[in-house]
C-alpha positions, 0 to 999 in steps of 0.5 A, a space after each residue: 502461109 505468107 502471113 504466117 511467114 511475115 508474122 514470124 519475122 516480127 520478133 527477128 532482128 536481122 541486120 538492116 531491119 532495125 533502126 533506133 531500136 525499131 524494126 520493120 513492120 512486116 505485117 503492114 507490108 503483107 497487108 499492103 501486098 495483099 490489099 493492092 490486088 483486092 477490093 476494099 472489104 477483102 483488104 480490110 479483112 486481111 488487115 484485121 487478120 494481120 492485126 489479130 495475129 500481131 495482137 496475139 503475139 504482143 499482148 499489149 495495147 492498143 490493138 493493131 486490128 484497127 490500124 491494119 484494118 484501115 491500112 487494108 481498106 485504104 490500100 484496096 481503095 487505091 485506083 490500081 490502074 491509075 496509080 499502081 505500076 509494077 515497080 519498086 517505087 509504087 509499092 515502096 511509096 504506098 507502104 511508106 504512106 500506109 505506115 504513116 497512117 498506121 502509126 498515126 492511128 496507133 498514136 491516137 489510140 495511145 492518146 485516148 488511153 492516156 491523155 495526160 501523156 499527150 506530148 510524149 506520145 506525139 513526140 515519140 510518134 514522130 520518130 516511130 512513124 518515120 523509122 517504121 515508114 522508112 524501114 518498111 518501105 525499103 523492105 517492101 519490094 523484097 517482100 511484095 514481089 515473091 508474094 505477088 508472083 506466088 499469088 499470081 501463080 496460084 490464081 492461074 492454077 485454079 
């Protein structure tokens, strides 16, 4: 249900979630929030599921399956006891780093599709990466904490 909620936020342009025409990457935030408490494989599966949803909504290439699957896997690999503290800064930094990873992987896919636009792709990549990482990391704690507490509550009730 939370994945669907984040997917429905993708096309919305709520004030404060858009900068230079680029929006917050809600599904990336969800993947990080999901994967932070998971081992690498379930994190990757969550990323693939989010990527399938985003690909179904956008109908454009390149695919988001690979970048969000990679984000889920890498987030699942983070040593939670050592690096993760339940504070805004930890979550925001992880989301920032994973947004850079996802946008870079997407730029690589664009480059492989059309090598003749190499310079343009990587110039746009810089702006898109910075905006996506900043916006997503700023909104990540607001999304992460309700999801995290909801998942903890569901795990206790089972």
